[in-house]
HTML snippet that shows the backbone in 3Dmol.js (N, CA, C, O; Angstrom):
<script src="https://3Dmol.org/build/3Dmol-min.js"></script>
<div id="view" style="width:600px;height:400px;position:relative"></div>
<script>
const pdb = `
ATOM      1  N   MET A   1     -41.415  66.879  -9.620  1.00  0.00           N
ATOM      2  CA  MET A   1     -42.523  67.297  -8.771  1.00  0.00           C
ATOM      3  C   MET A   1     -43.148  68.549  -9.344  1.00  0.00           C
ATOM      4  O   MET A   1     -42.446  69.477  -9.745  1.00  0.00           O
ATOM      5  N   ILE A   2     -44.446  68.573  -9.381  1.00  0.00           N
ATOM      6  CA  ILE A   2     -45.180  69.759  -9.799  1.00  0.00           C
ATOM      7  C   ILE A   2     -45.264  70.681  -8.597  1.00  0.00           C
ATOM      8  O   ILE A   2     -45.630  70.255  -7.501  1.00  0.00           O
ATOM      9  N   VAL A   3     -44.927  71.934  -8.805  1.00  0.00           N
ATOM     10  CA  VAL A   3     -44.908  72.890  -7.698  1.00  0.00           C
ATOM     11  C   VAL A   3     -46.273  72.925  -7.028  1.00  0.00           C
ATOM     12  O   VAL A   3     -47.303  73.050  -7.690  1.00  0.00           O
ATOM     13  N   GLY A   4     -46.262  72.814  -5.710  1.00  0.00           N
ATOM     14  CA  GLY A   4     -47.497  72.857  -4.940  1.00  0.00           C
ATOM     15  C   GLY A   4     -48.203  71.522  -4.810  1.00  0.00           C
ATOM     16  O   GLY A   4     -49.253  71.448  -4.172  1.00  0.00           O
ATOM     17  N   LYS A   5     -47.663  70.475  -5.391  1.00  0.00           N
ATOM     18  CA  LYS A   5     -48.271  69.145  -5.310  1.00  0.00           C
ATOM     19  C   LYS A   5     -47.383  68.228  -4.487  1.00  0.00           C
ATOM     20  O   LYS A   5     -46.168  68.422  -4.429  1.00  0.00           O
ATOM     21  N   GLU A   6     -47.981  67.232  -3.852  1.00  0.00           N
ATOM     22  CA  GLU A   6     -47.245  66.271  -3.045  1.00  0.00           C
ATOM     23  C   GLU A   6     -46.748  65.122  -3.928  1.00  0.00           C
ATOM     24  O   GLU A   6     -47.318  64.847  -4.984  1.00  0.00           O
ATOM     25  N   PHE A   7     -45.677  64.456  -3.478  1.00  0.00           N
ATOM     26  CA  PHE A   7     -45.189  63.269  -4.160  1.00  0.00           C
ATOM     27  C   PHE A   7     -46.184  62.128  -3.949  1.00  0.00           C
ATOM     28  O   PHE A   7     -46.846  62.056  -2.914  1.00  0.00           O
ATOM     29  N   VAL A   8     -46.282  61.250  -4.924  1.00  0.00           N
ATOM     30  CA  VAL A   8     -47.048  60.020  -4.780  1.00  0.00           C
ATOM     31  C   VAL A   8     -46.042  58.923  -4.462  1.00  0.00           C
ATOM     32  O   VAL A   8     -45.140  58.661  -5.258  1.00  0.00           O
ATOM     33  N   ILE A   9     -46.184  58.288  -3.322  1.00  0.00           N
ATOM     34  CA  ILE A   9     -45.238  57.258  -2.894  1.00  0.00           C
ATOM     35  C   ILE A   9     -45.871  55.897  -3.159  1.00  0.00           C
ATOM     36  O   ILE A   9     -46.919  55.564  -2.607  1.00  0.00           O
ATOM     37  N   ILE A  10     -45.218  55.124  -4.011  1.00  0.00           N
ATOM     38  CA  ILE A  10     -45.712  53.799  -4.363  1.00  0.00           C
ATOM     39  C   ILE A  10     -44.567  52.815  -4.169  1.00  0.00           C
ATOM     40  O   ILE A  10     -43.505  52.973  -4.771  1.00  0.00           O
ATOM     41  N   ARG A  11     -44.773  51.811  -3.344  1.00  0.00           N
ATOM     42  CA  ARG A  11     -43.723  50.812  -3.114  1.00  0.00           C
ATOM     43  C   ARG A  11     -43.768  49.796  -4.244  1.00  0.00           C
ATOM     44  O   ARG A  11     -44.693  48.988  -4.333  1.00  0.00           O
ATOM     45  N   ILE A  12     -42.753  49.845  -5.110  1.00  0.00           N
ATOM     46  CA  ILE A  12     -42.702  48.908  -6.233  1.00  0.00           C
ATOM     47  C   ILE A  12     -41.375  48.171  -6.323  1.00  0.00           C
ATOM     48  O   ILE A  12     -41.224  47.268  -7.147  1.00  0.00           O
ATOM     49  N   MET A  13     -40.410  48.543  -5.486  1.00  0.00           N
ATOM     50  CA  MET A  13     -39.098  47.908  -5.554  1.00  0.00           C
ATOM     51  C   MET A  13     -39.135  46.573  -4.816  1.00  0.00           C
ATOM     52  O   MET A  13     -39.880  46.394  -3.853  1.00  0.00           O
ATOM     53  N   GLY A  14     -38.328  45.663  -5.285  1.00  0.00           N
ATOM     54  CA  GLY A  14     -38.209  44.377  -4.611  1.00  0.00           C
ATOM     55  C   GLY A  14     -37.443  44.513  -3.306  1.00  0.00           C
ATOM     56  O   GLY A  14     -37.006  45.607  -2.947  1.00  0.00           O
ATOM     57  N   GLY A  15     -37.282  43.424  -2.610  1.00  0.00           N
ATOM     58  CA  GLY A  15     -36.622  43.458  -1.314  1.00  0.00           C
ATOM     59  C   GLY A  15     -35.104  43.362  -1.383  1.00  0.00           C
ATOM     60  O   GLY A  15     -34.460  43.195  -0.348  1.00  0.00           O
ATOM     61  N   THR A  16     -34.518  43.463  -2.565  1.00  0.00           N
ATOM     62  CA  THR A  16     -33.080  43.281  -2.698  1.00  0.00           C
ATOM     63  C   THR A  16     -32.296  44.585  -2.611  1.00  0.00           C
ATOM     64  O   THR A  16     -31.070  44.568  -2.725  1.00  0.00           O
ATOM     65  N   VAL A  17     -32.959  45.690  -2.417  1.00  0.00           N
ATOM     66  CA  VAL A  17     -32.270  46.974  -2.305  1.00  0.00           C
ATOM     67  C   VAL A  17     -32.031  47.234  -0.821  1.00  0.00           C
ATOM     68  O   VAL A  17     -32.983  47.527  -0.097  1.00  0.00           O
ATOM     69  N   PRO A  18     -30.777  47.135  -0.342  1.00  0.00           N
ATOM     70  CA  PRO A  18     -30.507  47.224   1.098  1.00  0.00           C
ATOM     71  C   PRO A  18     -30.447  48.663   1.610  1.00  0.00           C
ATOM     72  O   PRO A  18     -29.413  49.092   2.122  1.00  0.00           O
ATOM     73  N   VAL A  19     -31.535  49.405   1.477  1.00  0.00           N
ATOM     74  CA  VAL A  19     -31.528  50.809   1.875  1.00  0.00           C
ATOM     75  C   VAL A  19     -31.996  51.012   3.324  1.00  0.00           C
ATOM     76  O   VAL A  19     -31.625  52.003   3.953  1.00  0.00           O
ATOM     77  N   VAL A  20     -32.791  50.103   3.852  1.00  0.00           N
ATOM     78  CA  VAL A  20     -33.360  50.274   5.191  1.00  0.00           C
ATOM     79  C   VAL A  20     -32.291  50.428   6.281  1.00  0.00           C
ATOM     80  O   VAL A  20     -32.454  51.286   7.148  1.00  0.00           O
ATOM     81  N   PRO A  21     -31.211  49.642   6.281  1.00  0.00           N
ATOM     82  CA  PRO A  21     -30.188  49.860   7.324  1.00  0.00           C
ATOM     83  C   PRO A  21     -29.606  51.269   7.307  1.00  0.00           C
ATOM     84  O   PRO A  21     -29.287  51.817   8.363  1.00  0.00           O
ATOM     85  N   PHE A  22     -29.463  51.858   6.128  1.00  0.00           N
ATOM     86  CA  PHE A  22     -28.938  53.225   6.040  1.00  0.00           C
ATOM     87  C   PHE A  22     -29.947  54.236   6.581  1.00  0.00           C
ATOM     88  O   PHE A  22     -29.576  55.181   7.275  1.00  0.00           O
ATOM     89  N   ILE A  23     -31.216  54.033   6.261  1.00  0.00           N
ATOM     90  CA  ILE A  23     -32.263  54.927   6.765  1.00  0.00           C
ATOM     91  C   ILE A  23     -32.301  54.867   8.285  1.00  0.00           C
ATOM     92  O   ILE A  23     -32.398  55.899   8.949  1.00  0.00           O
ATOM     93  N   GLN A  24     -32.225  53.657   8.835  1.00  0.00           N
ATOM     94  CA  GLN A  24     -32.294  53.500  10.283  1.00  0.00           C
ATOM     95  C   GLN A  24     -31.038  54.030  10.975  1.00  0.00           C
ATOM     96  O   GLN A  24     -31.144  54.690  12.009  1.00  0.00           O
ATOM     97  N   ALA A  25     -29.858  53.756  10.429  1.00  0.00           N
ATOM     98  CA  ALA A  25     -28.612  54.177  11.068  1.00  0.00           C
ATOM     99  C   ALA A  25     -28.414  55.686  10.984  1.00  0.00           C
ATOM    100  O   ALA A  25     -27.974  56.312  11.949  1.00  0.00           O
ATOM    101  N   LEU A  26     -28.736  56.269   9.836  1.00  0.00           N
ATOM    102  CA  LEU A  26     -28.511  57.702   9.641  1.00  0.00           C
ATOM    103  C   LEU A  26     -29.704  58.557  10.044  1.00  0.00           C
ATOM    104  O   LEU A  26     -29.595  59.777  10.170  1.00  0.00           O
ATOM    105  N   LYS A  27     -30.856  57.897  10.247  1.00  0.00           N
ATOM    106  CA  LYS A  27     -32.097  58.590  10.609  1.00  0.00           C
ATOM    107  C   LYS A  27     -32.429  59.714   9.629  1.00  0.00           C
ATOM    108  O   LYS A  27     -32.738  60.842  10.014  1.00  0.00           O
ATOM    109  N   VAL A  28     -32.351  59.354   8.338  1.00  0.00           N
ATOM    110  CA  VAL A  28     -32.693  60.291   7.266  1.00  0.00           C
ATOM    111  C   VAL A  28     -33.623  59.599   6.281  1.00  0.00           C
ATOM    112  O   VAL A  28     -33.548  58.381   6.114  1.00  0.00           O
ATOM    113  N   PRO A  29     -34.491  60.350   5.631  1.00  0.00           N
ATOM    114  CA  PRO A  29     -35.330  59.742   4.595  1.00  0.00           C
ATOM    115  C   PRO A  29     -34.486  59.434   3.352  1.00  0.00           C
ATOM    116  O   PRO A  29     -33.435  60.039   3.143  1.00  0.00           O
ATOM    117  N   ALA A  30     -34.941  58.517   2.555  1.00  0.00           N
ATOM    118  CA  ALA A  30     -34.207  58.151   1.348  1.00  0.00           C
ATOM    119  C   ALA A  30     -35.191  57.873   0.228  1.00  0.00           C
ATOM    120  O   ALA A  30     -36.332  57.478   0.466  1.00  0.00           O
ATOM    121  N   ILE A  31     -34.737  58.083  -0.983  1.00  0.00           N
ATOM    122  CA  ILE A  31     -35.522  57.713  -2.158  1.00  0.00           C
ATOM    123  C   ILE A  31     -34.648  56.860  -3.057  1.00  0.00           C
ATOM    124  O   ILE A  31     -33.420  56.930  -3.003  1.00  0.00           O
ATOM    125  N   ILE A  32     -35.289  56.064  -3.874  1.00  0.00           N
ATOM    126  CA  ILE A  32     -34.588  55.268  -4.872  1.00  0.00           C
ATOM    127  C   ILE A  32     -35.104  55.733  -6.222  1.00  0.00           C
ATOM    128  O   ILE A  32     -36.313  55.833  -6.431  1.00  0.00           O
ATOM    129  N   VAL A  33     -34.198  56.014  -7.125  1.00  0.00           N
ATOM    130  CA  VAL A  33     -34.570  56.481  -8.453  1.00  0.00           C
ATOM    131  C   VAL A  33     -34.195  55.394  -9.458  1.00  0.00           C
ATOM    132  O   VAL A  33     -33.038  55.305  -9.867  1.00  0.00           O
ATOM    133  N   PRO A  34     -35.159  54.569  -9.857  1.00  0.00           N
ATOM    134  CA  PRO A  34     -34.840  53.510 -10.812  1.00  0.00           C
ATOM    135  C   PRO A  34     -34.555  54.114 -12.190  1.00  0.00           C
ATOM    136  O   PRO A  34     -35.243  55.034 -12.631  1.00  0.00           O
ATOM    137  N   LEU A  35     -33.554  53.592 -12.845  1.00  0.00           N
ATOM    138  CA  LEU A  35     -33.168  54.087 -14.165  1.00  0.00           C
ATOM    139  C   LEU A  35     -33.365  53.034 -15.248  1.00  0.00           C
ATOM    140  O   LEU A  35     -32.984  53.250 -16.398  1.00  0.00           O
ATOM    141  N   VAL A  36     -33.939  51.929 -14.901  1.00  0.00           N
ATOM    142  CA  VAL A  36     -34.069  50.815 -15.840  1.00  0.00           C
ATOM    143  C   VAL A  36     -35.378  50.892 -16.608  1.00  0.00           C
ATOM    144  O   VAL A  36     -36.314  51.590 -16.217  1.00  0.00           O
ATOM    145  N   ASN A  37     -35.416  50.161 -17.702  1.00  0.00           N
ATOM    146  CA  ASN A  37     -36.651  50.047 -18.459  1.00  0.00           C
ATOM    147  C   ASN A  37     -37.615  49.112 -17.733  1.00  0.00           C
ATOM    148  O   ASN A  37     -37.204  48.291 -16.914  1.00  0.00           O
ATOM    149  N   MET A  38     -38.884  49.248 -18.042  1.00  0.00           N
ATOM    150  CA  MET A  38     -39.915  48.516 -17.298  1.00  0.00           C
ATOM    151  C   MET A  38     -39.817  46.996 -17.473  1.00  0.00           C
ATOM    152  O   MET A  38     -40.276  46.253 -16.605  1.00  0.00           O
ATOM    153  N   ASN A  39     -39.230  46.519 -18.572  1.00  0.00           N
ATOM    154  CA  ASN A  39     -39.183  45.074 -18.821  1.00  0.00           C
ATOM    155  C   ASN A  39     -37.792  44.506 -18.594  1.00  0.00           C
ATOM    156  O   ASN A  39     -37.406  43.547 -19.262  1.00  0.00           O
ATOM    157  N   ASN A  40     -37.032  45.076 -17.667  1.00  0.00           N
ATOM    158  CA  ASN A  40     -35.643  44.654 -17.513  1.00  0.00           C
ATOM    159  C   ASN A  40     -35.488  43.300 -16.828  1.00  0.00           C
ATOM    160  O   ASN A  40     -34.386  42.752 -16.797  1.00  0.00           O
ATOM    161  N   ASN A  41     -36.560  42.755 -16.283  1.00  0.00           N
ATOM    162  CA  ASN A  41     -36.524  41.418 -15.663  1.00  0.00           C
ATOM    163  C   ASN A  41     -35.400  41.291 -14.640  1.00  0.00           C
ATOM    164  O   ASN A  41     -34.517  40.446 -14.779  1.00  0.00           O
ATOM    165  N   GLN A  42     -35.441  42.130 -13.623  1.00  0.00           N
ATOM    166  CA  GLN A  42     -34.370  42.167 -12.624  1.00  0.00           C
ATOM    167  C   GLN A  42     -34.081  40.792 -12.059  1.00  0.00           C
ATOM    168  O   GLN A  42     -34.993  40.033 -11.731  1.00  0.00           O
ATOM    169  N   HIS A  43     -32.800  40.482 -11.950  1.00  0.00           N
ATOM    170  CA  HIS A  43     -32.278  39.253 -11.361  1.00  0.00           C
ATOM    171  C   HIS A  43     -32.701  38.000 -12.103  1.00  0.00           C
ATOM    172  O   HIS A  43     -32.777  36.924 -11.512  1.00  0.00           O
ATOM    173  N   SER A  44     -32.976  38.128 -13.385  1.00  0.00           N
ATOM    174  CA  SER A  44     -33.298  36.963 -14.193  1.00  0.00           C
ATOM    175  C   SER A  44     -32.193  36.777 -15.238  1.00  0.00           C
ATOM    176  O   SER A  44     -31.376  37.676 -15.437  1.00  0.00           O
ATOM    177  N   PRO A  45     -32.161  35.638 -15.896  1.00  0.00           N
ATOM    178  CA  PRO A  45     -31.109  35.411 -16.896  1.00  0.00           C
ATOM    179  C   PRO A  45     -31.096  36.467 -18.011  1.00  0.00           C
ATOM    180  O   PRO A  45     -30.045  36.738 -18.592  1.00  0.00           O
ATOM    181  N   ASN A  46     -32.239  37.053 -18.306  1.00  0.00           N
ATOM    182  CA  ASN A  46     -32.280  38.050 -19.376  1.00  0.00           C
ATOM    183  C   ASN A  46     -32.465  39.470 -18.832  1.00  0.00           C
ATOM    184  O   ASN A  46     -33.095  40.307 -19.479  1.00  0.00           O
ATOM    185  N   GLU A  47     -31.921  39.737 -17.651  1.00  0.00           N
ATOM    186  CA  GLU A  47     -31.941  41.092 -17.101  1.00  0.00           C
ATOM    187  C   GLU A  47     -31.260  42.022 -18.102  1.00  0.00           C
ATOM    188  O   GLU A  47     -30.257  41.648 -18.710  1.00  0.00           O
ATOM    189  N   ASN A  48     -31.795  43.224 -18.278  1.00  0.00           N
ATOM    190  CA  ASN A  48     -31.230  44.099 -19.291  1.00  0.00           C
ATOM    191  C   ASN A  48     -31.422  45.562 -18.938  1.00  0.00           C
ATOM    192  O   ASN A  48     -32.266  45.912 -18.113  1.00  0.00           O
ATOM    193  N   LEU A  49     -30.640  46.397 -19.564  1.00  0.00           N
ATOM    194  CA  LEU A  49     -30.801  47.843 -19.480  1.00  0.00           C
ATOM    195  C   LEU A  49     -30.737  48.371 -20.902  1.00  0.00           C
ATOM    196  O   LEU A  49     -29.753  48.154 -21.610  1.00  0.00           O
ATOM    197  N   ARG A  50     -31.773  49.056 -21.311  1.00  0.00           N
ATOM    198  CA  ARG A  50     -31.791  49.645 -22.647  1.00  0.00           C
ATOM    199  C   ARG A  50     -30.742  50.748 -22.692  1.00  0.00           C
ATOM    200  O   ARG A  50     -30.760  51.650 -21.854  1.00  0.00           O
ATOM    201  N   LEU A  51     -29.835  50.690 -23.649  1.00  0.00           N
ATOM    202  CA  LEU A  51     -28.762  51.679 -23.730  1.00  0.00           C
ATOM    203  C   LEU A  51     -29.308  53.097 -23.842  1.00  0.00           C
ATOM    204  O   LEU A  51     -28.646  54.049 -23.430  1.00  0.00           O
ATOM    205  N   GLY A  52     -30.499  53.246 -24.392  1.00  0.00           N
ATOM    206  CA  GLY A  52     -31.128  54.561 -24.481  1.00  0.00           C
ATOM    207  C   GLY A  52     -31.446  55.154 -23.115  1.00  0.00           C
ATOM    208  O   GLY A  52     -31.670  56.359 -23.005  1.00  0.00           O
ATOM    209  N   ASN A  53     -31.469  54.328 -22.072  1.00  0.00           N
ATOM    210  CA  ASN A  53     -31.723  54.823 -20.712  1.00  0.00           C
ATOM    211  C   ASN A  53     -30.445  55.261 -20.008  1.00  0.00           C
ATOM    212  O   ASN A  53     -30.506  55.926 -18.974  1.00  0.00           O
ATOM    213  N   LEU A  54     -29.292  54.896 -20.554  1.00  0.00           N
ATOM    214  CA  LEU A  54     -28.035  55.146 -19.862  1.00  0.00           C
ATOM    215  C   LEU A  54     -27.719  56.642 -19.745  1.00  0.00           C
ATOM    216  O   LEU A  54     -27.459  57.124 -18.643  1.00  0.00           O
ATOM    217  N   ARG A  55     -27.737  57.369 -20.835  1.00  0.00           N
ATOM    218  CA  ARG A  55     -27.409  58.798 -20.791  1.00  0.00           C
ATOM    219  C   ARG A  55     -28.408  59.585 -19.940  1.00  0.00           C
ATOM    220  O   ARG A  55     -27.982  60.359 -19.083  1.00  0.00           O
ATOM    221  N   PRO A  56     -29.733  59.418 -20.143  1.00  0.00           N
ATOM    222  CA  PRO A  56     -30.662  60.124 -19.259  1.00  0.00           C
ATOM    223  C   PRO A  56     -30.488  59.734 -17.790  1.00  0.00           C
ATOM    224  O   PRO A  56     -30.679  60.564 -16.900  1.00  0.00           O
ATOM    225  N   GLY A  57     -30.122  58.464 -17.533  1.00  0.00           N
ATOM    226  CA  GLY A  57     -29.884  58.023 -16.155  1.00  0.00           C
ATOM    227  C   GLY A  57     -28.698  58.730 -15.537  1.00  0.00           C
ATOM    228  O   GLY A  57     -28.754  59.153 -14.382  1.00  0.00           O
ATOM    229  N   ILE A  58     -27.619  58.863 -16.303  1.00  0.00           N
ATOM    230  CA  ILE A  58     -26.439  59.577 -15.819  1.00  0.00           C
ATOM    231  C   ILE A  58     -26.790  61.039 -15.547  1.00  0.00           C
ATOM    232  O   ILE A  58     -26.388  61.597 -14.526  1.00  0.00           O
ATOM    233  N   LYS A  59     -27.541  61.656 -16.459  1.00  0.00           N
ATOM    234  CA  LYS A  59     -27.945  63.056 -16.271  1.00  0.00           C
ATOM    235  C   LYS A  59     -28.847  63.208 -15.044  1.00  0.00           C
ATOM    236  O   LYS A  59     -28.741  64.192 -14.312  1.00  0.00           O
ATOM    237  N   THR A  60     -29.727  62.242 -14.824  1.00  0.00           N
ATOM    238  CA  THR A  60     -30.600  62.277 -13.655  1.00  0.00           C
ATOM    239  C   THR A  60     -29.783  62.213 -12.369  1.00  0.00           C
ATOM    240  O   THR A  60     -30.009  62.997 -11.447  1.00  0.00           O
ATOM    241  N   CYS A  61     -28.833  61.279 -12.308  1.00  0.00           N
ATOM    242  CA  CYS A  61     -27.979  61.156 -11.113  1.00  0.00           C
ATOM    243  C   CYS A  61     -27.177  62.429 -10.886  1.00  0.00           C
ATOM    244  O   CYS A  61     -27.079  62.907  -9.756  1.00  0.00           O
ATOM    245  N   LEU A  62     -26.608  62.978 -11.942  1.00  0.00           N
ATOM    246  CA  LEU A  62     -25.831  64.205 -11.827  1.00  0.00           C
ATOM    247  C   LEU A  62     -26.693  65.353 -11.316  1.00  0.00           C
ATOM    248  O   LEU A  62     -26.262  66.137 -10.470  1.00  0.00           O
ATOM    249  N   SER A  63     -27.906  65.444 -11.833  1.00  0.00           N
ATOM    250  CA  SER A  63     -28.815  66.503 -11.404  1.00  0.00           C
ATOM    251  C   SER A  63     -29.195  66.357  -9.933  1.00  0.00           C
ATOM    252  O   SER A  63     -29.235  67.347  -9.202  1.00  0.00           O
ATOM    253  N   ILE A  64     -29.474  65.133  -9.497  1.00  0.00           N
ATOM    254  CA  ILE A  64     -29.817  64.886  -8.101  1.00  0.00           C
ATOM    255  C   ILE A  64     -28.659  65.272  -7.186  1.00  0.00           C
ATOM    256  O   ILE A  64     -28.865  65.871  -6.130  1.00  0.00           O
ATOM    257  N   LEU A  65     -27.450  64.928  -7.596  1.00  0.00           N
ATOM    258  CA  LEU A  65     -26.280  65.176  -6.746  1.00  0.00           C
ATOM    259  C   LEU A  65     -25.804  66.614  -6.757  1.00  0.00           C
ATOM    260  O   LEU A  65     -25.073  67.015  -5.852  1.00  0.00           O
ATOM    261  N   THR A  66     -26.188  67.405  -7.746  1.00  0.00           N
ATOM    262  CA  THR A  66     -25.682  68.774  -7.843  1.00  0.00           C
ATOM    263  C   THR A  66     -26.733  69.846  -7.619  1.00  0.00           C
ATOM    264  O   THR A  66     -26.389  71.027  -7.578  1.00  0.00           O
ATOM    265  N   THR A  67     -27.992  69.486  -7.474  1.00  0.00           N
ATOM    266  CA  THR A  67     -29.040  70.476  -7.239  1.00  0.00           C
ATOM    267  C   THR A  67     -29.112  70.794  -5.752  1.00  0.00           C
ATOM    268  O   THR A  67     -29.322  69.896  -4.936  1.00  0.00           O
ATOM    269  N   PRO A  68     -28.939  72.064  -5.390  1.00  0.00           N
ATOM    270  CA  PRO A  68     -29.010  72.405  -3.965  1.00  0.00           C
ATOM    271  C   PRO A  68     -30.423  72.239  -3.405  1.00  0.00           C
ATOM    272  O   PRO A  68     -31.408  72.429  -4.118  1.00  0.00           O
ATOM    273  N   LEU A  69     -30.509  71.892  -2.148  1.00  0.00           N
ATOM    274  CA  LEU A  69     -31.800  71.782  -1.494  1.00  0.00           C
ATOM    275  C   LEU A  69     -32.376  73.167  -1.256  1.00  0.00           C
ATOM    276  O   LEU A  69     -31.632  74.127  -1.056  1.00  0.00           O
ATOM    277  N   PRO A  70     -33.722  73.274  -1.276  1.00  0.00           N
ATOM    278  CA  PRO A  70     -34.327  74.603  -1.060  1.00  0.00           C
ATOM    279  C   PRO A  70     -34.123  75.091   0.368  1.00  0.00           C
ATOM    280  O   PRO A  70     -34.567  76.185   0.717  1.00  0.00           O
TER     281      PRO A  70
END
`;
const viewer = $3Dmol.createViewer("view");
viewer.addModel(pdb, "pdb");
viewer.setStyle({}, {cartoon: {color: "spectrum"}});
viewer.zoomTo();
viewer.render();
</script>
């Protein structure tokens, strides 16, 4: 996020991510951080993850989980 700017919210995820029950039960907002490459063909026979995305993805998750809220 650029300081002083709002997030742009774009719904691009498919319906297979079961996050809504958690949002409703816990009454908290949630975000999904996709770590896959754009051509991963989710849920298809040739679904893939570029190995080059793995390390940055791990670092992204670690950063999200360890950065204190303002």
